[in-house]
N, C-alpha and C positions, 0 to 999 in steps of 0.2 A: 512970740518966743517959742522955740522948739525944745523938746525934751528927748533925751536919748534913753533907750531901753536896752537891756542886755538880753539878746535873743539866744535861744539854743542854736538856731541857724538863721541866717539872713533870709527873711521872708520874701525879699525881692528875687531870690534865685527861684523859688517855687513859682512866683508870679510870672517870671519871664519864661519859664520852661514847661510848666504843667499844661497838659492838654485837657484837664478836667473842666466840666461845666462851671464849677465855682471860679476857677482861674479865668475862664473866658468872660464870666460875668464881671469879675473884679476889674479886669483889663478894660472892658467896655465902660464900666461905671467911672473909672478913674481917667479915662481918655488915654490909656496906654496903647502902644502899637499892638494890634491883634496878632495872635498866632494863626497859622494857616487854616486850622479847623474851627476857629472860634465861631464863625457865623453858623456853621452846621450844628455845633453843640448847642448854641443858644436857641436856634430854630427848633431843634428837637425838644428841648426843654419847654419852650413856650407852646409849641404845638400840642405836647402832651397835656399841659394844663388847660389849654383851650378845649381839647377833646373831652377832658374830664368834666369841665363845666357844662358842655353841651349835653353830655350823656347823663350826668347826675343832677343837673340843675342847681349845683352848689359848688363852690371852689374847693380844691384840695387844700387841706389845712397846713400841711407840712411847710410849704414855702413861706408862709406867714409866721408860723411858729419858729422858723429858723431865719426870719427877717428878710430874706432875699426876695420874697414875693413882692415887696414894695418896689424894689429896683426893677423887677421884670415888668410890673404895671407901668412904671414910668417910661420904660424903654421901648415897649412893643405895642403898637396900635391894635394888632389882632387880639391881644389879651384885654386891652381896654374895651374894645367893642364887645367881647364876650361878657365881660362884667357889666357893661351897660345894658345888655339884653337881659341878663338874669335879675339885675336890679329893677328894671322896668317890669319884668314878669312877676317878681315877688311883690312889688308894690301893687300891681293890678289885682293879683289874686288874694293877697293877705293884708294889704295896707301897711306893710312893714317889711324891712329887709334884715338879713342876717348880719352877724358881727363882722365876718370877714368881707362880706359884700360892702359894709359900711367902710371898713378899712380901705378897700380898693377905691370906693367912691370918693373918699377924702383925698387920696393920692391923685386921682384923676383930675380933680378940681373943676369938673364941668358938669357935675350932677346937681339936680334940683335940691336946694337946701331943705325944702319941705319934705322931701322923700327921706333924706338922711336924718332929719331931726328926731323922729321917735326913737330910733335905735341909739342915737347919740345920747338922748336923755336917759334911756334905759341903762346904758353902760355907766353913765354918771351915777345913777342911783345904786347900781350894783357895787361900784367902787366905794361909795359912801357907807354901804351896809355890809361889806364883805367881812370885816373884822379879822382879816388876815388868817383865815382858817379854810382848809379844804381847797377845792378846785384843782385843776390840772396844773402842771408846772409852768405853763406859759400864760395862763389867763390873766393874772394881774399885770404882767408886762404888756400884753396886748391892749388891755384897757387903758393903761397909761399912754401908750403910743397913739391910740385912737383919739383919746381926749386931747392930747397935745396937738395932733393934726387938726382937730375940730375946734380949737380954742377960740377962733373968731366967730364961730356959730353958736357956741354955748360956753358960758363962763364957768369953767370947772376948776379955776385956779386954786380955790381953797381946798378942794378934795385932793387935787394933785399934790399940793404942798404938804398936806397932812400925811398922805401916803408916802411921799418921798422922805419925810422926817422919820416915819416909822421904819422904812427900809434902811435908812442910814444908821439908825440906832441899833438895828438888828443884823446888819451886814457882818458876816464873819470875816476872819482873816484871809479866807480864800475868795472873797468877794461874792459869797453866796448868801442869798436870802432864804431862810428856812432850807428845805431840801430841793429847791427849785433849780431847774436848768438855768445857768447864769447868763448865757449869751444873749438871749432875747431880752432879758432884763437890762443887760449892759447896753444894748442897742437903744431900747426905749428911753432909758435915762440919759445915755450919752448924747442923744440927739436934742436934748432939751437945753435951751438957754435959760437956766434956772439956777440960782445960787446953791440950793441944796443938792441938785444934780451934779453941779460942778465940784462940790466938796467931796464927792465919791470917786472922782476921776483917777486919783493916784492909785486907789485900791484896784480899780478896773484895769489900769495899765499893768500893775503887778500881776493881775490874773491873766492877762493876755500873754505876758512873758512866761508865766508858769504853765499855761495850758497849751503852748505851742507844740505841735506834733513833730516827730523826728524829720519829716520832709520839709519842715519850715512853714507848713500850712496850719490851718485850724479846721481841717476837714470840711464838713458841711456848714461850718460857721465861719469860713474864711471871708465871706462877704462882710459879715459883721465886723470882724477884726480889722480888715483893710479899710473899710468905710470909716471906722472910728479913728484909726491911726491917721488917716488923711484929714479927717475933720479936726482932730486935736493938734495937728501940725507936729507930729512926732518926728524927730530927726531920723536921718538915714540910720538904720539899725547897725549896732556893733555886735559881733558874735562873741560868745564866751570862749 
């Protein structure tokens, strides 16, 4: 069953006409007809991330903090290969991999579970002991997304449920948890097939409608918005 939202402007217009990297990514993700420059935009975006990984030995955090990094890993073999190399290098040198490397490794679905396990267990412990204080605006959402992706490798269901219940009871009318950036959290929770996560969906839908920009997009968070709109089966939008 679909739900209609009242948008400031039909987001489909932006999606069909924008030449931005976010629009190109959303069109690719949703299987929409590409614009003429989409391949170039996405290649530039991916090449930049691969170059960053090769030069720094670690991924650029922003694409994952804004959630579209997951889509890029799924779509582009060059990026998966770059992550595969740094995962192998980190494991060989340190016996452990980073959090964003784990995120990518879980998305890739072809990494050795023994390599992913220590960092997955670390994040599980951090979520259990976090006490909802401090950390950057994205950290709790990223932990939730990582643990959900890794749920077949480590049973973190109790910790996830406890965290979701706390977020639900402290989510304000603007769909914000504390003072944290909301879109990453909406993506992490919105991708869960979990009753507590689903109970927050109406507030997240209202937040999408309220936070839409004047051009019909959600700026750098347009991937999040369109991915969840499609996932939730929202009806073709009506404009106000």
